[in-house]
C-alpha positions in Angstrom: 0.0 0.1 -0.1 1.3 3.4 -1.1 1.8 5.7 2.4 -1.2 7.5 2.7 -1.7 11.4 2.2 -0.8 13.0 5.8 -1.5 16.4 7.3 0.0 15.2 10.9 3.5 14.8 9.6 5.3 17.6 10.2 6.3 20.4 10.5 7.1 21.5 6.3 10.4 23.0 6.6 10.8 26.4 4.8 13.9 25.7 3.4 15.4 28.4 1.9 13.0 30.6 3.1 9.9 32.1 1.6 10.2 34.9 -1.4 7.4 37.9 -0.7 3.8 36.8 -1.9 2.7 37.4 -4.9 0.4 40.8 -6.1 -2.3 37.5 -6.8 -2.8 34.1 -6.7 -1.5 31.5 -9.2 -2.0 27.4 -10.0 0.8 25.2 -9.9 0.3 23.2 -13.1 2.2 20.6 -12.3 4.1 19.1 -8.8 4.9 16.0 -7.2 4.0 16.3 -3.8 4.3 12.3 -3.2 8.0 12.4 -4.4 8.7 15.1 -1.4 8.2 11.9 1.0 11.1 10.2 3.1 10.1 6.2 1.8 6.8 5.1 3.2 7.2 8.3 6.4 4.0 10.5 5.4 4.6 13.8 4.4 2.7 16.7 5.7 0.9 18.0 2.5 -1.6 20.1 4.2 1.3 22.1 5.5 3.5 22.4 2.4 -0.3 23.5 0.7 -0.6 26.0 3.1 3.2 27.7 3.2 2.8 27.8 -0.9 -1.2 29.2 -0.3 0.8 32.0 2.2 2.8 33.1 -0.6 -0.7 33.2 -3.6 0.1 29.5 -4.6 -3.4 29.0 -3.9 -4.1 26.2 -6.0 -2.3 22.9 -7.5 -2.0 19.9 -10.1 -0.6 17.2 -8.0 0.6 14.7 -10.6 0.8 10.6 -10.3 3.4 8.7 -12.2 2.9 5.3 -12.1 -0.2 3.6 -10.2 1.2 3.7 -6.5 1.5 7.1 -7.0 -1.6 7.7 -8.8 -3.3 5.7 -6.7 -1.8 8.5 -4.1 -2.8 11.1 -5.6 -6.7 10.3 -5.8 -6.5 9.7 -2.3 -4.7 13.5 -1.8 -7.1 14.9 -4.2 -9.8 13.6 -1.9 -8.8 15.2 1.1 -7.0 18.1 -0.4 -9.5 21.0 -2.1 -6.6 23.2 -3.2 -5.5 19.9 -5.0 -6.9 18.3 -8.5 -4.8 15.2 -9.9 -3.0 13.9 -13.3 -2.6 10.2 -13.6 -0.3 8.3 -16.3 2.5 6.0 -16.5 5.6 8.0 -16.8 7.7 7.4 -19.9 10.7 6.2 -18.6 8.2 3.9 -15.8 6.4 2.7 -19.6 9.9 1.7 -20.6 11.0 0.0 -17.4 7.1 -2.0 -17.1 8.0 -3.1 -20.9 11.5 -3.9 -20.4 10.7 -6.4 -17.0 7.2 -7.6 -18.0 6.2 -6.6 -21.8 3.1 -5.7 -23.5 0.6 -8.0 -21.3 2.2 -5.9 -18.3 2.2 -2.5 -20.0 -1.1 -3.2 -20.7 -2.3 -4.0 -16.9 -0.3 -0.8 -15.5 -2.5 1.2 -18.6 -5.5 -0.6 -17.2 -4.4 0.8 -13.9 -4.1 4.7 -15.3 -7.4 4.5 -16.9 -9.6 3.2 -14.4 -8.4 6.2 -11.6 -8.6 8.2 -14.4 -12.5 8.2 -14.5 -12.2 10.1 -10.9 -14.2 13.7 -11.7 -11.4 15.2 -9.5 -8.8 13.7 -11.8 -8.5 16.6 -14.8 -5.4 15.7 -16.5 -3.8 12.6 -18.3 -0.1 13.0 -17.7 2.7 13.2 -17.5 3.4 11.5 -20.5 4.7 11.1 -23.7 8.9 10.2 -24.6 12.1 10.6 -22.9 15.1 9.8 -24.9 17.5 11.6 -22.3 17.1 8.5 -19.9 15.7 5.8 -22.6 19.3 5.6 -25.1 18.8 4.6 -28.5 20.4 1.4 -28.4 16.7 0.3 -26.1 15.0 -0.3 -28.4 11.8 -2.3 -26.4 12.0 0.6 -23.7 11.5 3.4 -26.0 8.8 1.6 -28.8 7.5 1.1 -25.1 6.9 5.0 -24.9 5.4 5.9 -28.2 2.8 2.5 -27.7 2.5 4.2 -24.0 2.3 7.7 -25.1 -0.4 6.6 -27.3 -2.4 5.0 -25.5 -2.6 8.1 -23.5 -3.5 10.2 -26.0 -6.2 8.5 -26.7 -7.3 8.4 -23.1 -6.9 12.2 -22.9 -9.7 12.2 -25.8 -12.1 9.7 -24.9 -12.7 11.6 -21.2 -12.3 15.4 -22.7 -9.6 15.7 -19.9 -6.1 17.4 -20.5 -3.2 15.9 -22.1 0.4 16.9 -20.4 3.1 16.1 -22.3 6.9 15.0 -20.4 9.3 16.0 -23.6 13.2 15.4 -23.0 15.3 15.3 -25.9 12.9 13.9 -28.2 10.9 17.5 -29.7 10.7 15.9 -33.8 9.2 12.7 -31.9 7.0 13.8 -29.8 5.4 16.1 -33.1 5.0 13.3 -35.0 3.2 10.9 -32.6 0.8 14.3 -32.1 0.3 14.4 -35.9 -0.2 10.8 -36.2 -2.8 10.1 -33.3 -4.1 13.6 -33.4 -4.2 15.9 -30.5 -6.8 16.6 -27.8 -7.9 19.8 -27.7 -6.2 20.9 -24.2 -2.7 20.1 -24.8 0.2 21.4 -22.5 3.9 20.4 -22.4 5.0 20.1 -19.1 8.1 21.9 -17.9 8.9 23.1 -21.6 12.5 22.7 -22.8 12.6 23.8 -26.5 13.6 26.4 -28.0 11.7 29.7 -29.5 11.2 27.7 -33.3 9.7 25.1 -31.3 7.8 27.2 -28.9 6.0 28.8 -32.2 5.3 25.4 -33.6 3.3 24.8 -30.5 1.6 27.4 -30.0 0.5 27.6 -33.4 -1.8 24.5 -32.8 -3.2 26.0 -29.9 -1.1 23.9 -27.4 0.0 25.4 -24.2 3.4 25.8 -22.8 4.2 25.6 -19.0 7.7 26.9 -17.7 9.0 25.6 -14.5 11.9 26.8 -12.5 14.5 25.9 -15.3 13.4 29.6 -17.1 14.8 31.1 -14.2 18.6 29.5 -14.7 21.3 31.6 -15.8 22.2 28.9 -18.9 18.8 28.8 -19.9 18.4 31.9 -22.1 16.9 29.7 -24.7 13.9 28.7 -22.9 13.3 32.4 -22.0 13.3 33.1 -25.8 10.8 30.1 -26.2 8.5 32.1 -23.6 9.1 35.4 -25.3 7.4 33.5 -28.3 4.1 32.2 -26.8 0.8 33.9 -26.4 0.8 35.2 -22.7 -2.9 33.2 -22.5 -1.1 29.8 -23.9 1.8 30.0 -21.3 1.4 27.9 -17.6 3.6 28.0 -14.6 4.7 24.5 -12.5 7.0 23.8 -9.8 7.7 19.9 -10.7 8.3 20.4 -7.2 10.6 19.0 -5.9 12.8 18.9 -8.6 13.7 22.5 -10.9 14.0 24.3 -8.2 14.3 28.1 -9.7 17.5 30.4 -9.1 19.3 31.2 -6.8 18.3 27.6 -5.2 18.4 25.7 -7.9 20.0 22.3 -6.6 17.8 22.4 -3.4 14.7 20.3 -2.9 11.7 22.7 -4.5 8.3 23.0 -3.5 5.2 25.7 -4.2 6.1 28.2 -1.8 9.5 29.1 -4.3 7.4 29.3 -6.9 6.9 33.5 -7.0 10.5 33.0 -7.9 9.2 32.0 -11.4 6.5 34.0 -11.9 8.3 37.0 -11.6 10.9 36.0 -14.3 7.8 34.8 -16.4 6.3 38.7 -15.5 9.9 40.0 -17.1 9.8 37.7 -19.7 6.6 38.5 -21.1 6.7 42.8 -20.2 4.0 42.1 -17.9 3.5 43.5 -14.4 3.6 40.9 -12.1 -0.7 41.4 -11.1 -1.5 40.7 -14.8 0.9 38.0 -14.8 -0.6 36.4 -12.1 -3.9 37.2 -13.7 -3.3 35.6 -17.2 -2.0 32.6 -15.3 -4.4 32.2 -13.4 -7.7 32.6 -16.2 -5.6 29.9 -17.9 -5.4 27.4 -15.3 -8.7 27.5 -14.8 -10.0 27.7 -18.9 -7.8 24.3 -18.7 -8.9 22.7 -15.2 -12.3 24.2 -14.2 -13.2 24.8 -11.3 -11.6 23.5 -8.3 
């Protein structure tokens, strides 16, 4: 059994210290509260949510990337009204399952994801997609499993009318190819966008949404900021991908929702918007995609 989401485990340590609160509320489009657990120790979900809320990050989309994590996500969204959920087999998880158990194992695990996706507070199918960083070209079985899993998730998003969130690491053209072949859902989001300005324009032209994480603040991420600047503000989202991708100047430390104002302010500066205008637009776009919490 996965560890239960808990409000009794705490306190949630604010290290590094919180930034100044935002001028308006925003939604964390993609986080992994369950990944912040230590083994089976309960994680103080309520305290983490409260710390984020204190700086203006009032709602979150919790993403479960394997069956255990997806079950945890469903429990969490039932207990915490600030959360909506997403469930999927992460591309590297699809590779692992196929290598260990073959196509039948992949189909069995996907069936569990499909069952959990029926929950009304699960609004996202994702993160799914392709990862050519962790799975090498020599692993033909692993890469083929990612493509097959991606196709199944695209179909599930379209059948359920839910948002598709895409993981794309070093696989830009292949991701676009699969989306073209399958037909992308009406609401498609590239989570933690990592492409250049040309790719950003191509995605935006399709009506897709691009979500930017703490990577946009990194000193060596000029290409990501150029990509952000190429996207209409109404197609931009913000996320933590916590506990990963902590924004500068705290890069390398554990990320959490309460640090997201740093990323929001970088987005505002890059788009030439006031902080209030950026927060308002980000909030409107999130509600357009996911509906009311």
